[in-house]
Residue frames as a rotation matrix with the C-alpha (Angstrom) as fourth column:
MET 1
-0.180 0.641 -0.746 34.65
0.472 0.721 0.507 -18.29
0.863 -0.261 -0.432 -34.51
HIS 2
-0.376 -0.030 -0.926 35.32
0.916 -0.167 -0.366 -16.52
-0.143 -0.986 0.090 -31.20
GLN 3
-0.988 -0.019 -0.152 34.61
-0.003 -0.990 0.141 -13.17
-0.153 0.139 0.978 -32.81
SER 4
-0.517 0.853 -0.068 31.16
-0.129 0.001 0.992 -14.26
0.846 0.521 0.109 -34.04
ARG 5
-0.100 0.472 -0.876 30.25
0.860 0.484 0.163 -15.41
0.501 -0.737 -0.454 -30.51
LYS 6
-0.642 -0.208 -0.738 31.01
0.620 -0.707 -0.340 -11.92
-0.451 -0.676 0.583 -29.23
ILE 7
-0.968 0.248 0.028 29.07
-0.168 -0.731 0.661 -10.21
0.185 0.636 0.749 -32.01
VAL 8
-0.384 0.887 -0.257 25.79
0.399 0.410 0.820 -12.08
0.833 0.213 -0.511 -31.44
PRO 9
-0.014 0.404 -0.915 25.26
0.997 -0.063 -0.043 -11.01
-0.075 -0.912 -0.402 -27.79
ALA 10
-0.762 -0.323 -0.561 26.30
0.323 -0.941 0.102 -7.48
-0.561 -0.104 0.821 -28.69
LEU 11
-0.866 0.491 0.090 23.69
-0.081 -0.315 0.945 -7.34
0.493 0.812 0.313 -31.46
LEU 12
-0.124 0.858 -0.498 20.99
0.737 0.416 0.533 -8.72
0.664 -0.301 -0.684 -29.15
THR 13
-0.240 -0.043 -0.970 21.82
0.862 -0.468 -0.193 -6.13
-0.446 -0.882 0.149 -26.52
ALA 14
-0.960 -0.156 -0.234 21.76
0.034 -0.890 0.454 -3.34
-0.279 0.428 0.860 -29.08
MET 15
-0.597 0.802 0.019 18.36
0.160 0.096 0.982 -4.49
0.786 0.590 -0.185 -30.36
LEU 16
-0.018 0.588 -0.809 17.03
0.955 0.249 0.160 -4.67
0.295 -0.770 -0.566 -26.80
VAL 17
-0.506 -0.244 -0.827 18.26
0.580 -0.806 -0.117 -1.18
-0.638 -0.539 0.549 -25.95
ALA 18
-0.994 0.109 0.005 16.89
-0.064 -0.620 0.782 0.21
0.088 0.777 0.623 -29.21
SER 19
-0.374 0.916 -0.148 13.45
0.500 0.334 0.799 -1.22
0.781 0.225 -0.582 -28.41
CYS 20
0.247 0.417 -0.875 13.28
0.966 -0.182 0.185 0.85
-0.082 -0.890 -0.448 -25.19
GLY 21
-0.532 -0.485 0.694 13.30
0.630 -0.775 -0.058 4.43
0.566 0.406 0.717 -26.33
GLY 22
-0.963 0.223 -0.153 11.09
-0.026 -0.637 -0.770 5.74
-0.269 -0.738 0.619 -23.57
ALA 23
-0.496 0.864 0.086 7.34
0.459 0.177 0.871 6.04
0.737 0.471 -0.484 -23.34
ASN 24
-0.616 0.464 0.637 4.42
-0.741 -0.616 -0.268 7.62
0.268 -0.637 0.723 -21.50
VAL 25
-0.693 0.309 -0.651 2.79
0.319 0.942 0.108 4.96
0.646 -0.133 -0.752 -19.34
THR 26
-0.383 0.658 0.649 -0.58
-0.828 -0.555 0.074 5.31
0.409 -0.509 0.758 -17.61
VAL 27
-0.922 0.156 -0.355 -1.95
0.289 0.888 -0.359 2.94
0.259 -0.433 -0.863 -14.96
ASN 28
-0.453 0.833 0.319 -5.72
-0.491 -0.531 0.690 3.10
0.744 0.156 0.650 -14.85
ASP 29
0.509 0.745 0.430 -7.10
-0.814 0.255 0.522 0.26
0.279 -0.616 0.737 -12.73
PRO 30
-0.549 -0.765 -0.336 -4.80
-0.556 0.634 -0.537 -2.04
0.624 -0.109 -0.774 -10.73
SER 31
0.378 0.826 0.418 -7.76
-0.869 0.162 0.467 -3.92
0.318 -0.540 0.779 -9.29
ILE 32
-0.801 -0.585 0.126 -7.16
-0.582 0.712 -0.392 -6.90
0.140 -0.388 -0.911 -7.01
PRO 33
-0.319 0.694 -0.645 -9.30
0.204 0.715 0.668 -10.00
0.925 0.082 -0.370 -6.47
LYS 34
0.430 0.548 0.717 -11.61
-0.600 -0.420 0.681 -9.54
0.674 -0.724 0.148 -3.50
PRO 35
-0.638 -0.763 0.105 -9.61
-0.571 0.377 -0.729 -10.71
0.517 -0.525 -0.677 -0.48
LEU 36
0.283 0.694 -0.662 -11.06
0.046 0.680 0.732 -13.77
0.958 -0.237 0.161 1.26
ILE 37
-0.801 -0.567 -0.191 -10.62
0.278 -0.070 -0.958 -12.38
0.530 -0.821 0.214 4.77
VAL 38
0.211 0.820 -0.531 -12.79
0.950 -0.043 0.310 -11.66
0.232 -0.570 -0.788 7.78
PRO 39
0.037 -0.212 0.977 -13.03
0.187 -0.959 -0.215 -7.86
0.982 0.190 0.005 8.08
LEU 40
-0.792 -0.347 -0.502 -11.98
0.563 -0.100 -0.820 -6.27
0.235 -0.932 0.275 11.33
PRO 41
0.239 0.960 -0.146 -14.93
0.942 -0.193 0.275 -4.79
0.236 -0.203 -0.950 13.31
LEU 42
-0.456 -0.482 -0.748 -13.79
0.605 -0.784 0.136 -1.21
-0.653 -0.390 0.649 12.85
ASN 43
0.798 0.582 0.157 -15.25
0.552 -0.599 -0.580 1.99
-0.244 0.550 -0.799 11.44
VAL 44
-0.163 -0.980 -0.110 -12.34
0.673 -0.192 0.714 3.32
-0.722 0.042 0.691 9.39
ALA 45
0.915 0.326 -0.237 -11.89
0.073 -0.713 -0.697 6.47
-0.396 0.621 -0.676 7.34
ALA 46
0.013 -0.925 0.380 -9.15
0.912 0.167 0.376 7.18
-0.411 0.341 0.845 4.80
LYS 47
0.782 0.111 -0.614 -7.79
-0.074 -0.961 -0.267 10.51
-0.619 0.254 -0.743 3.64
TYR 48
0.358 -0.631 0.688 -5.79
0.903 0.420 -0.085 10.56
-0.235 0.652 0.721 0.41
PRO 49
-0.049 -0.430 -0.902 -3.38
0.112 -0.899 0.423 13.47
-0.993 -0.080 0.092 -0.20
ASP 50
0.692 0.385 -0.610 -3.55
-0.467 -0.406 -0.786 15.17
-0.550 0.829 -0.101 -3.61
VAL 51
-0.150 -0.836 -0.527 -0.19
-0.986 0.087 0.142 13.82
-0.073 0.541 -0.838 -4.76
PHE 52
-0.672 -0.003 0.741 -1.44
-0.178 0.971 -0.157 10.32
-0.719 -0.238 -0.653 -3.94
ASP 53
0.339 0.918 0.207 -4.40
0.169 0.157 -0.973 10.88
-0.926 0.365 -0.102 -6.26
HIS 54
0.994 -0.002 -0.113 -2.31
-0.108 -0.321 -0.941 12.28
-0.034 0.947 -0.320 -9.12
PHE 55
0.378 -0.911 0.164 1.11
-0.166 0.108 0.980 10.66
-0.911 -0.398 -0.111 -8.86
VAL 56
0.984 -0.172 -0.037 3.40
-0.018 0.112 -0.994 11.04
0.175 0.979 0.107 -11.90
HIS 57
0.407 -0.912 0.057 7.02
0.071 0.093 0.993 9.92
-0.911 -0.400 0.103 -12.05
GLU 58
0.983 -0.165 -0.078 9.27
-0.107 -0.174 -0.979 11.16
0.148 0.971 -0.189 -14.87
GLU 59
0.424 -0.887 0.181 12.85
-0.142 0.132 0.981 10.10
-0.895 -0.442 -0.069 -15.43
LYS 60
0.647 -0.362 -0.671 15.51
-0.733 -0.052 -0.678 10.12
0.211 0.931 -0.299 -18.12
VAL 61
0.829 -0.345 0.440 17.30
0.115 0.875 0.470 6.79
-0.547 -0.339 0.765 -18.37
MET 62
0.050 -0.927 0.371 20.99
0.875 0.219 0.431 7.08
-0.481 0.303 0.823 -19.21
GLY 63
-0.470 -0.301 -0.830 20.42
0.159 -0.954 0.256 10.73
-0.868 -0.012 0.496 -19.97
LYS 64
-0.925 0.061 -0.374 18.37
-0.372 -0.331 0.867 10.18
-0.071 0.942 0.329 -23.12
GLU 65
-0.594 0.760 -0.265 15.39
0.399 0.564 0.723 7.84
0.699 0.324 -0.638 -22.77
LYS 66
-0.806 0.370 0.462 12.53
-0.576 -0.669 -0.469 9.74
0.136 -0.645 0.752 -21.17
TRP 67
-0.580 0.636 -0.508 9.96
0.523 0.770 0.366 7.66
0.624 -0.053 -0.779 -19.33
SER 68
-0.679 0.480 0.556 6.81
-0.681 -0.694 -0.232 8.97
0.274 -0.536 0.798 -17.70
ILE 69
-0.687 0.477 -0.548 4.62
0.507 0.855 0.109 6.83
0.521 -0.203 -0.829 -15.44
ASP 70
-0.588 0.604 0.538 1.25
-0.668 -0.738 0.099 8.27
0.457 -0.301 0.837 -14.49
LEU 71
-0.934 0.246 -0.258 -0.46
0.343 0.816 -0.465 6.34
0.097 -0.523 -0.847 -11.70
GLY 72
-0.477 0.800 0.364 -3.43
-0.184 -0.496 0.849 8.71
0.859 0.338 0.383 -11.87
ARG 73
0.034 0.609 0.792 -6.19
-0.971 -0.168 0.171 7.66
0.238 -0.775 0.586 -9.50
SER 74
0.194 0.018 -0.981 -5.07
-0.195 0.980 -0.021 4.03
0.961 0.196 0.193 -9.45
ASN 75
-0.844 -0.518 -0.135 -3.73
0.054 0.169 -0.984 4.38
0.533 -0.838 -0.115 -5.90
ARG 76
-0.579 0.713 0.395 -7.11
-0.802 -0.410 -0.434 5.63
-0.148 -0.568 0.809 -4.68
LEU 77
0.312 0.742 -0.594 -8.92
-0.819 0.527 0.227 2.80
0.481 0.415 0.772 -6.46
LEU 78
-0.145 -0.466 -0.873 -6.58
0.003 0.882 -0.471 0.12
0.989 -0.071 -0.127 -5.12
PHE 79
-0.952 -0.307 -0.018 -6.53
0.026 -0.021 -0.999 1.28
0.306 -0.952 0.028 -1.49
THR 80
-0.383 0.891 0.244 -10.26
-0.923 -0.356 -0.149 1.96
-0.046 -0.282 0.958 -1.42
GLN 81
0.368 0.487 -0.792 -11.02
-0.575 0.789 0.218 -1.53
0.731 0.375 0.570 -2.69
LEU 82
-0.394 -0.643 -0.657 -8.53
0.161 0.656 -0.738 -2.99
0.905 -0.396 -0.154 -0.22
PHE 83
-0.972 -0.018 0.236 -9.71
-0.218 -0.321 -0.922 -1.16
0.093 -0.947 0.308 2.91
ASP 84
-0.141 0.990 -0.017 -13.35
-0.967 -0.134 0.216 -1.71
0.211 0.047 0.976 2.01
SER 85
0.359 0.206 -0.910 -12.66
-0.223 0.966 0.131 -5.45
0.906 0.156 0.393 2.27
MET 86
-0.496 -0.739 -0.456 -10.58
0.281 0.360 -0.890 -5.24
0.821 -0.570 0.029 5.44
PHE 87
-0.989 0.145 -0.024 -12.99
-0.037 -0.405 -0.914 -3.32
-0.142 -0.903 0.406 7.71
THR 88
-0.419 0.902 0.104 -16.70
0.845 0.429 -0.319 -3.63
-0.333 -0.045 -0.942 8.46
GLU 89
0.780 0.614 -0.121 -17.21
0.527 -0.749 -0.402 0.09
-0.338 0.250 -0.907 7.80
PHE 90
-0.353 -0.936 0.003 -15.06
0.749 -0.281 0.600 2.20
-0.560 0.214 0.800 5.51
ASN 91
0.816 0.566 0.114 -15.36
0.533 -0.664 -0.524 5.69
-0.221 0.489 -0.844 4.04
VAL 92
-0.298 -0.862 0.409 -13.11
0.931 -0.358 -0.075 8.11
0.211 0.359 0.909 2.18
VAL 93
0.527 0.435 -0.730 -13.04
0.635 -0.772 -0.001 11.67
-0.564 -0.463 -0.684 3.52
ALA 94
0.798 -0.195 0.571 -12.11
0.358 -0.608 -0.708 14.82
0.485 0.769 -0.415 1.63
THR 95
-0.166 -0.975 -0.145 -8.69
0.805 -0.049 -0.591 16.38
0.570 -0.215 0.793 2.22
ASP 96
-0.650 -0.063 0.757 -10.28
-0.166 -0.961 -0.222 19.58
0.742 -0.270 0.614 3.55
GLU 97
0.479 0.872 -0.096 -12.62
-0.148 0.189 0.971 17.74
0.865 -0.451 0.219 5.94
ASP 98
-0.267 -0.541 0.798 -11.80
-0.876 -0.209 -0.435 17.94
0.402 -0.815 -0.418 9.64
PRO 99
-0.467 0.043 -0.883 -11.56
0.052 0.998 0.021 14.41
0.883 -0.036 -0.468 11.06
LYS 100
-0.996 0.069 -0.048 -12.70
0.042 -0.082 -0.996 15.70
-0.073 -0.994 0.079 14.44
ASP 101
-0.396 0.907 -0.146 -16.16
-0.886 -0.418 -0.198 16.23
-0.240 0.051 0.969 12.94
LEU 102
0.016 0.346 -0.938 -16.40
-0.659 0.709 0.250 12.55
0.752 0.614 0.239 11.98
MET 103
0.453 0.154 0.878 -17.18
-0.786 0.534 0.312 9.40
-0.421 -0.831 0.363 13.93
PHE 104
0.592 -0.320 -0.740 -14.61
-0.362 0.715 -0.598 6.67
0.720 0.622 0.307 13.31
ASP 105
0.947 -0.322 -0.002 -12.30
0.179 0.520 0.835 4.28
-0.268 -0.791 0.550 15.15
ALA 106
-0.031 -0.998 0.055 -9.26
0.535 0.030 0.844 4.90
-0.844 0.056 0.533 12.93
LEU 107
0.868 0.148 -0.475 -8.13
-0.282 -0.640 -0.715 7.33
-0.410 0.754 -0.513 10.25
ILE 108
0.262 -0.774 0.576 -5.67
0.682 0.571 0.457 6.04
-0.683 0.273 0.677 7.65
GLU 109
0.765 -0.123 -0.632 -3.47
-0.440 -0.816 -0.374 8.36
-0.470 0.564 -0.679 5.61
PRO 110
0.468 -0.619 0.631 -1.45
0.686 0.704 0.183 6.54
-0.558 0.347 0.754 2.93
SER 111
0.705 -0.321 -0.633 1.30
-0.532 -0.829 -0.173 8.24
-0.469 0.458 -0.755 0.93
ILE 112
0.853 -0.507 0.124 4.17
0.458 0.612 -0.645 7.44
0.251 0.607 0.754 -1.46
ASP 113
0.631 -0.710 -0.313 7.68
0.016 -0.391 0.920 7.92
-0.776 -0.586 -0.235 -0.12
ALA 114
-0.361 -0.838 -0.408 9.58
-0.581 -0.140 0.802 6.79
-0.730 0.527 -0.436 -3.21
PHE 115
0.807 0.531 0.257 9.07
-0.089 0.541 -0.836 5.39
-0.583 0.652 0.484 -6.71
GLU 116
-0.236 -0.921 -0.310 11.82
-0.694 -0.063 0.717 3.78
-0.680 0.384 -0.624 -8.79
PHE 117
0.855 0.446 0.263 11.97
-0.156 0.706 -0.691 1.71
-0.494 0.550 0.673 -11.94
SER 118
-0.339 -0.938 -0.072 14.47
-0.394 0.072 0.916 0.05
-0.854 0.339 -0.394 -14.23
VAL 119
0.751 0.507 -0.423 14.31
-0.566 0.166 -0.807 -0.78
-0.339 0.846 0.412 -17.94
PRO 120
0.875 -0.369 0.313 16.24
0.430 0.890 -0.153 -3.35
-0.222 0.269 0.937 -19.99
SER 121
0.569 -0.700 0.431 18.81
0.181 -0.405 -0.896 -0.81
0.802 0.589 -0.103 -21.16
GLN 122
0.316 -0.436 0.843 19.83
-0.874 -0.479 0.080 -0.37
0.369 -0.762 -0.532 -17.52
SER 123
0.424 -0.047 0.905 19.72
-0.661 0.666 0.345 -3.95
-0.619 -0.744 0.251 -16.28
GLN 124
-0.477 -0.568 -0.671 20.90
-0.878 0.338 0.339 -5.58
0.034 0.751 -0.660 -19.54
THR 125
-0.804 0.378 0.459 18.02
0.250 0.915 -0.316 -8.03
-0.540 -0.139 -0.830 -19.22
ASP 126
-0.732 0.632 0.254 14.58
0.194 -0.165 0.967 -8.23
0.653 0.757 -0.001 -20.80
GLU 127
-0.116 0.672 -0.731 12.86
0.977 0.211 0.039 -7.20
0.181 -0.710 -0.681 -17.56
PHE 128
-0.228 0.172 0.958 11.09
-0.143 -0.979 0.142 -4.03
0.963 -0.105 0.248 -16.50
ALA 129
-0.287 0.082 -0.955 10.97
0.871 0.437 -0.224 -3.55
0.398 -0.896 -0.197 -12.73
VAL 130
0.046 0.380 0.924 9.18
-0.163 -0.910 0.382 -1.12
0.986 -0.168 0.020 -10.42
TRP 131
-0.540 -0.193 -0.819 9.78
0.775 0.267 -0.573 -0.38
0.329 -0.944 0.005 -6.73
ILE 132
0.068 0.598 0.799 7.24
-0.082 -0.795 0.601 1.61
0.994 -0.106 -0.005 -4.71
ARG 133
-0.763 -0.246 -0.598 7.65
0.567 0.192 -0.801 2.57
0.312 -0.950 -0.007 -1.07
TYR 134
0.160 0.894 0.417 4.32
0.156 -0.441 0.884 3.45
0.975 -0.077 -0.210 0.49
ARG 135
-0.949 -0.313 -0.044 3.79
0.089 -0.131 -0.987 4.79
0.303 -0.941 0.152 3.99
ILE 136
0.043 0.993 -0.107 0.66
0.361 0.085 0.929 4.28
0.932 -0.079 -0.355 6.06
LYS 137
-0.932 -0.215 0.292 -0.08
-0.166 -0.462 -0.871 6.51
0.322 -0.860 0.395 9.03
ILE 138
-0.127 0.902 -0.413 -2.91
0.550 0.411 0.728 5.56
0.826 -0.135 -0.548 11.36
PHE 139
-0.824 -0.034 0.565 -4.63
-0.364 -0.733 -0.575 7.86
0.433 -0.680 0.591 13.87
ASP 140
-0.685 0.646 -0.337 -7.19
0.725 0.566 -0.392 7.00
-0.062 -0.513 -0.856 16.53
ASN 141
0.154 0.884 0.441 -10.49
0.861 -0.339 0.380 8.87
0.485 0.321 -0.813 16.94
GLU 142
0.748 0.037 -0.663 -8.79
0.465 -0.742 0.483 11.52
-0.474 -0.669 -0.572 19.06
GLY 143
0.931 -0.365 -0.022 -6.19
-0.250 -0.591 -0.767 12.31
0.266 0.719 -0.642 16.40
VAL 144
0.354 -0.834 0.423 -3.32
-0.674 0.085 0.733 10.50
-0.648 -0.545 -0.532 18.13
GLN 145
0.280 -0.332 -0.901 -0.98
-0.830 0.388 -0.401 8.76
0.483 0.860 -0.167 15.71
ILE 146
0.619 -0.001 0.785 -0.68
-0.550 0.712 0.435 5.08
-0.560 -0.702 0.441 16.60
ALA 147
0.355 -0.504 0.787 1.33
0.562 0.788 0.251 3.82
-0.747 0.353 0.563 13.61
ASN 148
0.502 -0.323 -0.802 3.75
-0.729 -0.658 -0.191 4.99
-0.466 0.681 -0.566 10.93
TRP 149
0.306 -0.224 0.925 4.35
0.102 0.974 0.203 1.98
-0.946 0.032 0.321 8.68
PRO 150
-0.118 -0.397 -0.910 6.61
-0.898 -0.349 0.269 1.96
-0.424 0.849 -0.315 5.57
ILE 151
0.519 0.351 0.780 5.80
0.019 0.907 -0.420 -0.68
-0.855 0.233 0.464 2.93
ALA 152
-0.396 -0.717 -0.573 8.30
-0.696 -0.173 0.697 -1.68
-0.599 0.675 -0.431 0.24
ALA 153
0.523 0.666 0.532 6.64
-0.049 0.647 -0.761 -3.24
-0.851 0.372 0.371 -2.82
TYR 154
-0.532 -0.789 -0.307 8.15
-0.497 -0.003 0.868 -4.70
-0.685 0.615 -0.390 -6.00
GLY 155
0.598 0.680 0.424 6.94
-0.002 0.530 -0.848 -5.84
-0.802 0.506 0.319 -9.40
LYS 156
-0.514 -0.771 -0.376 8.62
-0.457 -0.125 0.881 -6.97
-0.726 0.625 -0.288 -12.61
SER 157
0.643 0.726 0.245 7.50
-0.080 0.382 -0.921 -7.89
-0.762 0.573 0.304 -16.11
LEU 158
-0.317 -0.737 0.597 9.22
0.566 0.358 0.743 -9.31
-0.761 0.574 0.303 -19.18
ALA 159
-0.512 0.068 -0.856 9.34
-0.529 -0.811 0.251 -7.08
-0.677 0.582 0.451 -22.23
GLY 160
-0.264 0.410 0.873 8.38
0.464 0.847 -0.258 -9.96
-0.846 0.337 -0.414 -24.52
SER 161
-0.682 0.076 0.727 6.27
0.717 -0.127 0.686 -8.95
0.145 0.989 0.032 -27.49
VAL 162
0.331 0.914 -0.236 3.92
0.942 -0.335 0.022 -6.52
-0.059 -0.230 -0.971 -25.72
GLY 163
0.245 -0.295 0.924 6.27
0.346 -0.863 -0.368 -3.54
0.906 0.410 -0.109 -25.94
GLY 164
-0.677 -0.698 -0.236 8.12
0.475 -0.169 -0.864 -1.58
0.563 -0.696 0.446 -23.30
ASP 165
-0.630 0.461 0.625 5.25
-0.607 -0.795 -0.025 0.67
0.485 -0.395 0.780 -22.28
HIS 166
0.468 0.852 -0.234 2.91
-0.528 0.482 0.699 -2.24
0.708 -0.204 0.676 -21.56
ALA 167
0.158 -0.489 -0.858 5.64
0.551 0.765 -0.334 -4.16
0.819 -0.420 0.390 -19.73
LEU 168
-0.859 -0.479 0.180 6.42
0.155 -0.580 -0.800 -1.19
0.487 -0.659 0.573 -17.49
GLN 169
-0.216 0.879 0.425 2.71
-0.809 -0.405 0.425 -0.67
0.546 -0.252 0.799 -16.85
ARG 170
0.555 0.404 -0.727 2.41
-0.066 0.893 0.446 -4.32
0.829 -0.199 0.522 -15.89
ALA 171
-0.343 -0.773 -0.534 5.40
0.599 0.258 -0.758 -4.06
0.724 -0.579 0.375 -13.53
ALA 172
-0.808 0.086 0.582 3.82
-0.383 -0.828 -0.409 -1.04
0.447 -0.554 0.703 -11.80
ILE 173
0.242 0.970 0.031 0.52
-0.745 0.165 0.647 -2.88
0.622 -0.180 0.762 -11.34
LEU 174
0.396 -0.158 -0.905 2.30
0.345 0.939 -0.013 -5.92
0.851 -0.307 0.426 -9.90
ALA 175
-0.740 -0.673 -0.006 4.16
0.304 -0.326 -0.895 -3.67
0.600 -0.664 0.446 -7.45
MET 176
-0.485 0.644 0.591 0.86
-0.775 -0.630 0.051 -2.15
0.405 -0.433 0.805 -6.30
ARG 177
0.565 0.693 -0.449 -0.65
-0.421 0.709 0.565 -5.61
0.710 -0.130 0.692 -5.88
ASP 178
-0.141 -0.710 -0.690 2.43
0.508 0.546 -0.666 -6.66
0.850 -0.444 0.284 -3.93
ALA 179
-0.865 -0.127 0.485 1.78
-0.267 -0.703 -0.659 -3.74
0.425 -0.700 0.574 -1.56
ALA 180
0.073 0.980 0.184 -1.86
-0.858 -0.032 0.513 -4.82
0.509 -0.195 0.839 -1.22
ALA 181
0.462 0.051 -0.885 -0.81
0.121 0.985 0.121 -8.37
0.879 -0.163 0.449 -0.29
LEU 182
-0.601 -0.758 -0.254 1.63
0.419 -0.028 -0.908 -7.07
0.681 -0.652 0.334 2.32
ILE 183
-0.641 0.433 0.634 -1.05
-0.662 -0.730 -0.170 -4.85
0.389 -0.529 0.754 3.84
ILE 184
0.423 0.860 -0.286 -3.52
-0.602 0.503 0.620 -7.73
0.677 -0.090 0.731 4.08
LEU 185
0.415 -0.313 -0.854 -0.99
0.389 0.910 -0.144 -10.07
0.822 -0.273 0.500 5.67
GLN 186
-0.343 -0.803 -0.487 0.97
0.819 -0.002 -0.574 -7.72
0.460 -0.596 0.658 7.93
MET 187
-0.189 0.227 0.955 -1.05
-0.022 -0.974 0.227 -4.58
0.982 0.022 0.189 8.67
ASP 188
0.807 0.569 0.159 -2.48
-0.161 -0.048 0.986 -5.60
0.569 -0.821 0.052 12.03
LYS 189
0.601 -0.657 -0.455 0.84
0.799 0.520 0.304 -7.04
0.037 -0.546 0.837 13.22
ALA 190
-0.364 -0.832 0.418 2.75
0.818 -0.500 -0.283 -3.94
0.445 0.239 0.863 12.10
THR 191
-0.552 0.192 0.811 0.28
-0.107 -0.981 0.159 -1.30
0.827 0.001 0.562 13.31
GLY 192
-0.899 0.253 -0.356 -1.89
0.428 0.338 -0.838 -2.89
-0.092 -0.906 -0.413 16.02
ILE 193
-0.779 0.612 0.140 -4.99
-0.473 -0.719 0.509 -1.38
0.412 0.330 0.849 14.42
SER 194
-0.168 0.770 -0.616 -7.26
0.239 0.638 0.732 -4.16
0.956 -0.024 -0.291 15.73
LYS 195
-0.671 -0.125 -0.731 -6.69
0.738 -0.007 -0.675 -2.86
0.079 -0.992 0.097 19.29
LEU 196
-0.929 0.371 0.021 -8.86
-0.371 -0.929 0.003 0.09
0.020 -0.005 1.000 18.35
SER 197
-0.259 0.857 -0.445 -11.72
-0.129 0.426 0.895 -2.38
0.957 0.289 0.000 18.06
GLU 198
-0.249 0.101 -0.963 -11.42
0.879 0.442 -0.181 -3.11
0.407 -0.891 -0.199 21.79
ALA 199
-0.926 -0.105 -0.361 -11.43
0.260 -0.873 -0.413 0.61
-0.272 -0.477 0.836 22.50
HIS 200
-0.688 0.724 -0.042 -14.57
-0.459 -0.389 0.798 0.90
0.562 0.569 0.601 20.38
VAL 201
-0.079 0.664 -0.744 -16.32
0.403 0.704 0.586 -1.81
0.912 -0.253 -0.323 22.39
ASN 202
-0.447 -0.162 -0.880 -15.33
0.895 -0.068 -0.442 -0.28
0.011 -0.984 0.176 25.74
ARG 203
-0.997 0.055 -0.060 -16.44
-0.056 -0.998 0.021 3.15
-0.058 0.024 0.998 24.59
ASP 204
-0.457 0.877 -0.147 -19.89
-0.500 -0.117 0.858 1.90
0.736 0.465 0.492 23.59
MET 205
-0.434 0.274 -0.858 -20.42
0.609 0.791 -0.055 -0.24
0.664 -0.547 -0.510 26.70
PRO 206
0.598 0.713 0.366 -22.94
0.153 -0.550 0.821 1.18
0.787 -0.435 -0.438 29.24
SER 207
-0.069 -0.684 0.726 -21.26
-0.623 -0.539 -0.567 2.97
0.779 -0.491 -0.389 32.13
SER 208
0.558 0.332 0.761 -22.72
-0.823 0.343 0.453 0.58
-0.111 -0.879 0.464 34.72
GLU 209
0.976 -0.216 -0.034 -20.97
0.202 0.952 -0.231 -2.34
0.082 0.218 0.972 33.03
THR 210
0.295 -0.927 0.231 -17.66
0.161 -0.190 -0.968 -0.55
0.942 0.323 0.094 32.67
GLU 211
0.140 -0.219 0.966 -17.76
-0.863 -0.505 0.010 0.41
0.486 -0.835 -0.260 36.36
ASP 212
0.849 0.256 0.462 -18.13
-0.473 0.756 0.452 -3.26
-0.234 -0.603 0.763 37.38
ILE 213
0.777 -0.529 -0.341 -15.09
0.031 0.573 -0.819 -4.42
0.628 0.626 0.462 35.40
PRO 214
-0.169 -0.919 0.356 -12.34
-0.494 -0.234 -0.838 -3.14
0.853 -0.318 -0.414 37.73
LEU 215
0.089 0.266 0.960 -14.17
-0.991 0.122 0.059 -4.49
-0.102 -0.956 0.275 40.78
GLN 216
0.955 0.289 0.066 -14.47
-0.276 0.947 -0.164 -7.97
-0.110 0.138 0.984 39.29
THR 217
0.512 -0.833 -0.211 -10.85
0.001 0.246 -0.969 -7.92
0.859 0.496 0.126 38.16
THR 218
-0.242 -0.601 0.762 -9.60
-0.768 -0.362 -0.529 -6.79
0.594 -0.713 -0.374 41.56
ALA 219
0.430 0.482 0.763 -11.67
-0.857 0.484 0.178 -9.41
-0.283 -0.730 0.621 43.32
ALA 220
0.970 -0.061 -0.237 -10.31
-0.059 0.882 -0.468 -12.13
0.237 0.468 0.851 41.13
GLU 221
0.189 -0.982 0.002 -6.79
-0.026 -0.007 -1.000 -11.08
0.982 0.189 -0.027 41.97
GLU 222
0.258 -0.053 0.965 -7.32
-0.910 -0.349 0.224 -11.00
0.325 -0.936 -0.138 45.74
THR 223
-0.597 -0.510 -0.620 -5.66
-0.212 0.845 -0.491 -13.72
0.774 -0.161 -0.613 47.82
PRO 224
0.461 0.856 -0.233 -8.12
0.016 0.255 0.967 -15.55
0.887 -0.449 0.104 50.10
ASP 225
-0.118 -0.426 0.897 -7.59
-0.899 -0.338 -0.279 -15.04
0.422 -0.839 -0.343 53.84
GLU 226
-0.064 0.050 -0.997 -6.78
-0.042 0.998 0.052 -18.56
0.997 0.045 -0.061 55.02
SER 227
-0.921 -0.391 -0.004 -6.60
-0.004 0.019 -1.000 -17.53
0.391 -0.920 -0.019 58.68
SER 228
-0.451 0.829 0.332 -10.36
-0.892 -0.407 -0.196 -17.00
-0.028 -0.384 0.923 58.97
């Protein structure tokens, strides 16, 4: 009786491990619903490094199962869709283009610091999981870096009946969407990018108006002379 109880879990585990013999996974379009947010009044450009455009992660699990995850241009598609919703003006610039020749309030350079995943044969569960650590660097229109923000994202998917490759693909997409949600909710707080909007307004204001500002401010701070 006790022996049969031990055999059943062992058989289930063996079947689960056998069903995960490695695969080549490709993520094509991790699109997100259009965010219902008010875009920041900024003219923003993004520059995507080559490895960001063609990211492939290969790994042997337990020394035998070979998994390959190709994110392809999905990062570009996701971040372009995201930033296009977050700012009033947004453009992607080529990697060989000099930002100094462009007119913008902020330049964003996203990258991938780390990519990890786990499969059922590792976790002894029926879950596939993906961890992605992105990094977002932001520069002002003079090329000064104002932010260097790491973003840790996570996604998991049950193996179920869809097969290991589809489950791992789904986990990767959920991790990318998790990153998108974090960027929407925390980007301004973490990077202060909206402050560049104020700089944009001050830069475009006529000189006569900008000259009056310090005088008005100083006058408002003066203490009246009660002796007169």
